[in-house]
N, CA, C and O atoms as CSV, one atom per row, in Angstrom:
chain,resi,resn,atom,element,x,y,z
A,1,MET,N,N,187.220,90.637,196.904
A,1,MET,CA,C,188.026,89.500,196.463
A,1,MET,C,C,189.032,89.988,195.417
A,1,MET,O,O,188.657,90.635,194.439
A,2,CYS,N,N,190.279,89.678,195.627
A,2,CYS,CA,C,191.322,90.121,194.702
A,2,CYS,C,C,191.836,88.930,193.911
A,2,CYS,O,O,192.202,87.912,194.499
A,3,TYR,N,N,191.870,89.037,192.582
A,3,TYR,CA,C,192.294,87.958,191.702
A,3,TYR,C,C,193.735,87.580,191.938
A,3,TYR,O,O,194.077,86.398,191.956
A,4,SER,N,N,194.579,88.571,192.119
A,4,SER,CA,C,195.993,88.351,192.399
A,4,SER,C,C,196.469,89.499,193.271
A,4,SER,O,O,196.009,90.631,193.121
A,5,SER,N,N,197.377,89.216,194.169
A,5,SER,CA,C,197.808,90.247,195.106
A,5,SER,C,C,198.404,91.465,194.410
A,5,SER,O,O,198.359,92.562,194.965
A,6,GLY,N,N,198.960,91.305,193.213
A,6,GLY,CA,C,199.585,92.422,192.523
A,6,GLY,C,C,198.673,93.121,191.532
A,6,GLY,O,O,199.111,94.026,190.822
A,7,MET,N,N,197.412,92.717,191.473
A,7,MET,CA,C,196.508,93.276,190.471
A,7,MET,C,C,195.292,93.921,191.123
A,7,MET,O,O,194.716,93.391,192.072
A,8,ALA,N,N,194.919,95.078,190.588
A,8,ALA,CA,C,193.698,95.736,191.040
A,8,ALA,C,C,192.516,95.127,190.288
A,8,ALA,O,O,192.640,94.757,189.120
A,9,GLU,N,N,191.385,95.026,190.955
A,9,GLU,CA,C,190.163,94.555,190.303
A,9,GLU,C,C,189.270,95.736,190.007
A,9,GLU,O,O,189.094,96.625,190.841
A,10,VAL,N,N,188.703,95.741,188.806
A,10,VAL,CA,C,187.830,96.829,188.397
A,10,VAL,C,C,186.601,96.233,187.716
A,10,VAL,O,O,186.733,95.408,186.811
A,11,PRO,N,N,185.406,96.645,188.145
A,11,PRO,CA,C,184.203,96.154,187.463
A,11,PRO,C,C,184.118,96.687,186.034
A,11,PRO,O,O,184.641,97.760,185.733
A,12,SER,N,N,183.464,95.939,185.167
A,12,SER,CA,C,183.360,96.332,183.758
A,12,SER,C,C,182.730,97.710,183.593
A,12,SER,O,O,183.056,98.427,182.646
A,13,ARG,N,N,181.832,98.091,184.502
A,13,ARG,CA,C,181.207,99.422,184.431
A,13,ARG,C,C,182.269,100.519,184.568
A,13,ARG,O,O,182.209,101.536,183.878
A,14,GLU,N,N,183.247,100.305,185.470
A,14,GLU,CA,C,184.315,101.297,185.630
A,14,GLU,C,C,185.195,101.350,184.384
A,14,GLU,O,O,185.680,102.416,184.005
A,15,LEU,N,N,185.397,100.210,183.758
A,15,LEU,CA,C,186.166,100.190,182.507
A,15,LEU,C,C,185.451,101.037,181.465
A,15,LEU,O,O,186.081,101.826,180.759
A,16,ARG,N,N,184.139,100.874,181.369
A,16,ARG,CA,C,183.356,101.645,180.398
A,16,ARG,C,C,183.421,103.143,180.701
A,16,ARG,O,O,183.577,103.959,179.792
A,17,ASN,N,N,183.302,103.498,181.980
A,17,ASN,CA,C,183.236,104.911,182.370
A,17,ASN,C,C,184.599,105.590,182.456
A,17,ASN,O,O,184.686,106.804,182.276
A,18,ASN,N,N,185.662,104.839,182.724
A,18,ASN,CA,C,186.991,105.421,182.942
A,18,ASN,C,C,188.059,104.741,182.100
A,18,ASN,O,O,189.164,104.495,182.582
A,19,THR,N,N,187.745,104.439,180.863
A,19,THR,CA,C,188.661,103.699,179.997
A,19,THR,C,C,190.028,104.361,179.903
A,19,THR,O,O,191.052,103.700,180.073
A,20,ARG,N,N,190.048,105.652,179.637
A,20,ARG,CA,C,191.323,106.359,179.452
A,20,ARG,C,C,192.185,106.277,180.702
A,20,ARG,O,O,193.387,106.030,180.605
A,21,ASP,N,N,191.587,106.482,181.887
A,21,ASP,CA,C,192.346,106.428,183.139
A,21,ASP,C,C,192.926,105.034,183.381
A,21,ASP,O,O,194.068,104.897,183.822
A,22,LEU,N,N,192.132,104.001,183.089
A,22,LEU,CA,C,192.616,102.631,183.300
A,22,LEU,C,C,193.738,102.284,182.320
A,22,LEU,O,O,194.692,101.596,182.681
A,23,ILE,N,N,193.619,102.759,181.087
A,23,ILE,CA,C,194.690,102.520,180.110
A,23,ILE,C,C,195.966,103.228,180.549
A,23,ILE,O,O,197.061,102.686,180.403
A,24,THR,N,N,195.827,104.427,181.083
A,24,THR,CA,C,196.995,105.166,181.581
A,24,THR,C,C,197.654,104.414,182.724
A,24,THR,O,O,198.880,104.319,182.780
A,25,ARG,N,N,196.849,103.874,183.641
A,25,ARG,CA,C,197.396,103.093,184.756
A,25,ARG,C,C,198.145,101.870,184.230
A,25,ARG,O,O,199.240,101.554,184.696
A,26,ALA,N,N,197.547,101.188,183.260
A,26,ALA,CA,C,198.193,100.000,182.689
A,26,ALA,C,C,199.491,100.382,181.988
A,26,ALA,O,O,200.489,99.667,182.082
A,27,ASN,N,N,199.475,101.505,181.288
A,27,ASN,CA,C,200.668,101.963,180.579
A,27,ASN,C,C,201.818,102.258,181.545
A,27,ASN,O,O,202.986,102.176,181.168
A,28,LYS,N,N,201.484,102.600,182.783
A,28,LYS,CA,C,202.501,102.867,183.804
A,28,LYS,C,C,202.983,101.586,184.477
A,28,LYS,O,O,203.832,101.635,185.368
A,29,GLY,N,N,202.444,100.432,184.055
A,29,GLY,CA,C,202.933,99.161,184.577
A,29,GLY,C,C,201.964,98.389,185.443
A,29,GLY,O,O,202.277,97.275,185.863
A,30,GLU,N,N,200.811,98.937,185.719
A,30,GLU,CA,C,199.848,98.261,186.586
A,30,GLU,C,C,199.035,97.245,185.793
A,30,GLU,O,O,198.580,97.534,184.686
A,31,ALA,N,N,198.855,96.071,186.353
A,31,ALA,CA,C,197.987,95.058,185.748
A,31,ALA,C,C,196.629,95.154,186.439
A,31,ALA,O,O,196.550,95.161,187.667
A,32,ILE,N,N,195.574,95.228,185.654
A,32,ILE,CA,C,194.228,95.432,186.182
A,32,ILE,C,C,193.336,94.291,185.704
A,32,ILE,O,O,193.311,93.965,184.517
A,33,VAL,N,N,192.610,93.693,186.636
A,33,VAL,CA,C,191.677,92.622,186.303
A,33,VAL,C,C,190.292,93.232,186.151
A,33,VAL,O,O,189.808,93.928,187.043
A,34,ILE,N,N,189.656,92.965,185.010
A,34,ILE,CA,C,188.299,93.445,184.755
A,34,ILE,C,C,187.337,92.333,185.179
A,34,ILE,O,O,187.498,91.174,184.797
A,35,THR,N,N,186.334,92.711,185.973
A,35,THR,CA,C,185.378,91.720,186.466
A,35,THR,C,C,183.979,92.000,185.940
A,35,THR,O,O,183.630,93.139,185.631
A,36,VAL,N,N,183.189,90.943,185.845
A,36,VAL,CA,C,181.767,91.041,185.529
A,36,VAL,C,C,181.046,90.296,186.634
A,36,VAL,O,O,181.261,89.098,186.822
A,37,ASP,N,N,180.198,90.992,187.362
A,37,ASP,CA,C,179.503,90.428,188.520
A,37,ASP,C,C,180.487,89.826,189.513
A,37,ASP,O,O,180.211,88.791,190.118
A,38,GLY,N,N,181.640,90.477,189.679
A,38,GLY,CA,C,182.643,90.042,190.637
A,38,GLY,C,C,183.519,88.887,190.169
A,38,GLY,O,O,184.383,88.422,190.913
A,39,ILE,N,N,183.304,88.422,188.943
A,39,ILE,CA,C,184.077,87.293,188.406
A,39,ILE,C,C,185.149,87.835,187.460
A,39,ILE,O,O,184.821,88.555,186.516
A,40,PRO,N,N,186.411,87.508,187.689
A,40,PRO,CA,C,187.484,87.976,186.796
A,40,PRO,C,C,187.258,87.480,185.371
A,40,PRO,O,O,187.048,86.290,185.140
A,41,MET,N,N,187.304,88.421,184.412
A,41,MET,CA,C,187.048,88.072,183.012
A,41,MET,C,C,188.211,88.398,182.077
A,41,MET,O,O,188.421,87.714,181.076
A,42,ALA,N,N,188.966,89.449,182.409
A,42,ALA,CA,C,190.049,89.868,181.503
A,42,ALA,C,C,191.092,90.636,182.293
A,42,ALA,O,O,190.848,91.104,183.405
A,43,GLU,N,N,192.261,90.750,181.682
A,43,GLU,CA,C,193.346,91.536,182.271
A,43,GLU,C,C,193.705,92.679,181.338
A,43,GLU,O,O,193.773,92.514,180.120
A,44,LEU,N,N,193.929,93.828,181.929
A,44,LEU,CA,C,194.437,94.979,181.207
A,44,LEU,C,C,195.842,95.207,181.739
A,44,LEU,O,O,196.023,95.480,182.926
A,45,GLN,N,N,196.830,95.097,180.874
A,45,GLN,CA,C,198.221,95.225,181.318
A,45,GLN,C,C,199.048,95.871,180.229
A,45,GLN,O,O,198.620,95.935,179.077
A,46,PRO,N,N,200.238,96.355,180.586
A,46,PRO,CA,C,201.070,97.005,179.573
A,46,PRO,C,C,201.481,96.038,178.475
A,46,PRO,O,O,201.642,94.840,178.706
A,47,VAL,N,N,201.646,96.576,177.287
A,47,VAL,CA,C,202.112,95.785,176.157
A,47,VAL,C,C,203.596,95.516,176.353
A,47,VAL,O,O,204.337,96.394,176.796
A,48,SER,N,N,204.031,94.308,176.025
A,48,SER,CA,C,205.436,93.942,176.144
A,48,SER,C,C,206.284,94.832,175.240
A,48,SER,O,O,205.888,95.172,174.125
A,49,THR,N,N,207.450,95.196,175.744
A,49,THR,CA,C,208.347,96.042,174.955
A,49,THR,C,C,209.533,95.251,174.414
A,49,THR,O,O,210.577,95.827,174.110
A,50,LYS,N,N,209.377,93.939,174.294
A,50,LYS,CA,C,210.464,93.123,173.754
A,50,LYS,C,C,210.733,93.500,172.305
A,50,LYS,O,O,209.818,93.822,171.546
A,51,ARG,N,N,212.003,93.454,171.941
A,51,ARG,CA,C,212.359,93.706,170.548
A,51,ARG,C,C,211.827,92.579,169.682
A,51,ARG,O,O,211.846,91.416,170.085
A,52,ARG,N,N,211.365,92.914,168.522
A,52,ARG,CA,C,210.881,91.906,167.589
A,52,ARG,C,C,211.865,91.687,166.454
A,52,ARG,O,O,211.650,90.813,165.614
A,53,TRP,N,N,212.940,92.465,166.413
A,53,TRP,CA,C,213.943,92.308,165.376
A,53,TRP,C,C,215.307,92.576,165.976
A,53,TRP,O,O,215.436,93.188,167.036
A,54,VAL,N,N,216.309,92.109,165.279
A,54,VAL,CA,C,217.690,92.299,165.713
A,54,VAL,C,C,218.385,93.116,164.637
A,54,VAL,O,O,218.301,92.779,163.456
A,55,PRO,N,N,219.070,94.186,165.027
A,55,PRO,CA,C,219.798,94.981,164.024
A,55,PRO,C,C,220.806,94.113,163.269
A,55,PRO,O,O,221.372,93.173,163.827
A,56,LYS,N,N,221.021,94.441,161.997
A,56,LYS,CA,C,221.900,93.661,161.132
A,56,LYS,C,C,223.283,93.482,161.744
A,56,LYS,O,O,223.826,92.378,161.717
A,57,ALA,N,N,223.861,94.537,162.290
A,57,ALA,CA,C,225.212,94.456,162.852
A,57,ALA,C,C,225.265,93.462,164.016
A,57,ALA,O,O,226.226,92.705,164.152
A,58,GLU,N,N,224.238,93.471,164.840
A,58,GLU,CA,C,224.205,92.544,165.971
A,58,GLU,C,C,224.053,91.101,165.493
A,58,GLU,O,O,224.685,90.189,166.027
A,59,LEU,N,N,223.211,90.906,164.486
A,59,LEU,CA,C,223.025,89.566,163.932
A,59,LEU,C,C,224.316,89.047,163.314
A,59,LEU,O,O,224.668,87.882,163.496
A,60,GLU,N,N,225.017,89.900,162.589
A,60,GLU,CA,C,226.288,89.492,161.994
A,60,GLU,C,C,227.298,89.117,163.069
A,60,GLU,O,O,228.034,88.140,162.926
A,61,HIS,N,N,227.332,89.890,164.138
A,61,HIS,CA,C,228.248,89.596,165.240
A,61,HIS,C,C,227.929,88.225,165.851
A,61,HIS,O,O,228.829,87.423,166.097
A,62,ILE,N,N,226.651,87.972,166.089
A,62,ILE,CA,C,226.241,86.681,166.664
A,62,ILE,C,C,226.603,85.545,165.707
A,62,ILE,O,O,227.181,84.536,166.113
A,63,PHE,N,N,226.256,85.724,164.432
A,63,PHE,CA,C,226.482,84.678,163.443
A,63,PHE,C,C,227.955,84.356,163.271
A,63,PHE,O,O,228.335,83.186,163.235
A,64,PHE,N,N,228.792,85.390,163.165
A,64,PHE,CA,C,230.195,85.158,162.893
A,64,PHE,C,C,230.997,84.768,164.128
A,64,PHE,O,O,232.155,84.367,164.011
A,65,SER,N,N,230.398,84.879,165.307
A,65,SER,CA,C,231.126,84.481,166.509
A,65,SER,C,C,230.804,83.043,166.923
A,65,SER,O,O,231.318,82.562,167.932
A,66,ILE,N,N,229.963,82.360,166.157
A,66,ILE,CA,C,229.633,80.965,166.462
A,66,ILE,C,C,230.845,80.084,166.176
A,66,ILE,O,O,231.535,80.259,165.171
A,67,ASP,N,N,231.081,79.168,167.046
A,67,ASP,CA,C,232.198,78.233,166.909
A,67,ASP,C,C,232.015,77.383,165.644
A,67,ASP,O,O,230.996,76.711,165.483
A,68,ARG,N,N,232.994,77.420,164.767
A,68,ARG,CA,C,232.925,76.669,163.512
A,68,ARG,C,C,232.768,75.171,163.780
A,68,ARG,O,O,232.068,74.479,163.041
A,69,GLY,N,N,233.417,74.667,164.834
A,69,GLY,CA,C,233.279,73.254,165.184
A,69,GLY,C,C,231.847,72.901,165.538
A,69,GLY,O,O,231.369,71.820,165.194
A,70,LEU,N,N,231.160,73.802,166.220
A,70,LEU,CA,C,229.757,73.575,166.572
A,70,LEU,C,C,228.898,73.509,165.317
A,70,LEU,O,O,228.020,72.654,165.201
A,71,ILE,N,N,229.155,74.410,164.384
A,71,ILE,CA,C,228.396,74.400,163.130
A,71,ILE,C,C,228.603,73.078,162.397
A,71,ILE,O,O,227.652,72.496,161.875
A,72,ASP,N,N,229.864,72.603,162.360
A,72,ASP,CA,C,230.154,71.332,161.695
A,72,ASP,C,C,229.425,70.177,162.386
A,72,ASP,O,O,228.889,69.292,161.719
A,73,GLU,N,N,229.404,70.187,163.720
A,73,GLU,CA,C,228.706,69.141,164.461
A,73,GLU,C,C,227.213,69.161,164.177
A,73,GLU,O,O,226.583,68.111,164.046
A,74,LEU,N,N,226.648,70.364,164.083
A,74,LEU,CA,C,225.218,70.477,163.800
A,74,LEU,C,C,224.888,69.997,162.392
A,74,LEU,O,O,223.840,69.394,162.163
A,75,ASN,N,N,225.790,70.269,161.453
A,75,ASN,CA,C,225.567,69.856,160.066
A,75,ASN,C,C,225.823,68.367,159.849
A,75,ASN,O,O,225.323,67.781,158.888
A,76,GLU,N,N,226.600,67.758,160.741
A,76,GLU,CA,C,226.943,66.344,160.593
A,76,GLU,C,C,225.668,65.502,160.627
A,76,GLU,O,O,224.851,65.627,161.539
A,77,GLY,N,N,225.519,64.672,159.654
A,77,GLY,CA,C,224.362,63.793,159.617
A,77,GLY,C,C,223.161,64.389,158.909
A,77,GLY,O,O,222.181,63.685,158.670
A,78,LEU,N,N,223.212,65.684,158.563
A,78,LEU,CA,C,222.110,66.278,157.816
A,78,LEU,C,C,222.213,65.872,156.358
A,78,LEU,O,O,223.311,65.764,155.812
A,79,LEU,N,N,221.083,65.651,155.736
A,79,LEU,CA,C,221.071,65.261,154.330
A,79,LEU,C,C,221.392,66.460,153.450
A,79,LEU,O,O,221.065,67.598,153.790
A,80,THR,N,N,222.033,66.196,152.318
A,80,THR,CA,C,222.290,67.257,151.343
A,80,THR,C,C,220.998,67.528,150.572
A,80,THR,O,O,220.055,66.739,150.630
A,81,MET,N,N,220.966,68.634,149.862
A,81,MET,CA,C,219.778,68.951,149.062
A,81,MET,C,C,219.525,67.869,148.022
A,81,MET,O,O,218.372,67.525,147.761
A,82,ALA,N,N,220.580,67.327,147.423
A,82,ALA,CA,C,220.426,66.268,146.423
A,82,ALA,C,C,219.781,65.038,147.054
A,82,ALA,O,O,218.900,64.417,146.458
A,83,GLU,N,N,220.223,64.688,148.265
A,83,GLU,CA,C,219.643,63.533,148.953
A,83,GLU,C,C,218.175,63.780,149.306
A,83,GLU,O,O,217.344,62.877,149.207
A,84,LEU,N,N,217.868,64.998,149.714
A,84,LEU,CA,C,216.476,65.328,150.014
A,84,LEU,C,C,215.615,65.254,148.756
A,84,LEU,O,O,214.480,64.781,148.801
A,85,ASP,N,N,216.164,65.726,147.627
A,85,ASP,CA,C,215.436,65.657,146.364
A,85,ASP,C,C,215.178,64.208,145.964
A,85,ASP,O,O,214.086,63.877,145.502
A,86,GLN,N,N,216.177,63.345,146.139
A,86,GLN,CA,C,216.017,61.926,145.803
A,86,GLN,C,C,214.920,61.295,146.655
A,86,GLN,O,O,214.089,60.541,146.149
A,87,ARG,N,N,214.921,61.606,147.944
A,87,ARG,CA,C,213.881,61.060,148.828
A,87,ARG,C,C,212.504,61.553,148.425
A,87,ARG,O,O,211.536,60.792,148.419
A,88,SER,N,N,212.424,62.831,148.088
A,88,SER,CA,C,211.148,63.415,147.685
A,88,SER,C,C,210.647,62.769,146.401
A,88,SER,O,O,209.472,62.422,146.290
A,89,ASP,N,N,211.549,62.609,145.426
A,89,ASP,CA,C,211.175,61.969,144.161
A,89,ASP,C,C,210.715,60.543,144.402
A,89,ASP,O,O,209.729,60.096,143.816
A,90,ALA,N,N,211.426,59.827,145.264
A,90,ALA,CA,C,211.077,58.437,145.549
A,90,ALA,C,C,209.700,58.350,146.210
A,90,ALA,O,O,208.936,57.427,145.926
A,91,MET,N,N,209.385,59.290,147.078
A,91,MET,CA,C,208.086,59.274,147.746
A,91,MET,C,C,206.957,59.499,146.728
A,91,MET,O,O,205.919,58.841,146.796
A,92,TRP,N,N,207.162,60.424,145.793
A,92,TRP,CA,C,206.127,60.723,144.814
A,92,TRP,C,C,206.007,59.629,143.762
A,92,TRP,O,O,204.917,59.368,143.254
A,93,ASP,N,N,207.133,58.986,143.434
A,93,ASP,CA,C,207.116,57.918,142.447
A,93,ASP,C,C,206.634,56.612,143.028
A,93,ASP,O,O,206.288,55.693,142.287
A,94,GLY,N,N,206.607,56.517,144.337
A,94,GLY,CA,C,206.201,55.293,144.989
A,94,GLY,C,C,207.303,54.251,145.008
A,94,GLY,O,O,207.034,53.068,145.220
A,95,THR,N,N,208.555,54.678,144.785
A,95,THR,CA,C,209.657,53.724,144.756
A,95,THR,C,C,210.291,53.551,146.121
A,95,THR,O,O,211.227,52.766,146.273
A,96,LYS,N,N,209.807,54.259,147.097
A,96,LYS,CA,C,210.374,54.105,148.425
A,96,LYS,C,C,209.425,53.392,149.328
A,96,LYS,O,O,209.735,53.170,150.498
């Protein structure tokens, strides 16, 4: 029984006995389903290589290329810090 057509199934005993080989297979892009008594329990797959940060130059380019009109539209209707402070004070004072 195969959990998914693109995934190999491996019993937990094979994981215990051949851990390094299975990790190498996963590192090459293969997704492996680990089973216990034939029941799928876990997946061994490559770690995502998505970037977790954006270089400063790229961020500056993105930020400075935003349409100023769009920024104004997004800011329209937002409360100022003074207005937020007044609301916060009113909530704590019980005057609102």
